C-alpha positions in Angstrom: 113.9 86.0 85.5 112.9 82.4 84.7 109.8 82.7 82.5 109.1 79.2 81.2 105.6 79.0 82.8 104.8 82.7 82.3 101.6 83.5 80.4 101.6 87.4 80.6 104.1 90.0 82.0 103.6 93.7 82.4 106.3 95.9 84.0 106.0 99.6 84.4 108.4 102.0 86.1 111.6 101.4 88.1 111.6 97.6 88.8 114.7 95.6 89.8 114.6 91.8 89.5 117.1 89.9 91.7 118.9 86.7 90.6 117.0 83.4 90.1 113.5 85.1 90.2 110.8 82.8 88.8 107.6 84.3 87.1 104.6 82.1 86.4 101.1 82.7 85.1 100.2 86.4 84.9 102.5 88.8 86.7 102.0 92.6 86.7 104.5 94.9 88.4 103.7 98.7 88.5 106.1 101.0 90.3 104.8 104.5 91.0 106.6 107.4 89.5 109.7 108.3 91.4 109.5 105.0 93.4 111.1 101.6 92.9 110.1 97.9 93.4 112.9 95.5 94.3 112.1 91.8 93.8 114.7 89.8 95.9 116.9 86.9 94.7 115.1 83.6 94.5 111.6 85.0 94.7 108.7 83.1 93.0 105.8 85.2 91.7 102.8 83.4 90.4 99.6 85.2 89.4 100.5 88.4 91.2 99.9 92.2 91.0 102.6 94.3 92.7 102.1 98.0 92.8 103.3 101.1 94.6 106.7 101.3 96.4 107.7 97.8 97.6 110.7 96.3 99.1 110.5 92.6 99.7 112.8 91.1 102.3 113.4 87.4 103.1 113.2 86.6 106.9 
């Protein structure tokens, strides 16, 4: 991930970052035990909390 403007990052569990992901501000990603969070290519996360079982898809 691109982290030039990132202040704080917490990642817990099975988390996959795609290519060209940008993280800014405070980003917290928490995957539940036995589950996975996939962050797709080109995604920009700024001041976000992601938790649970999440699959993000571009439309």
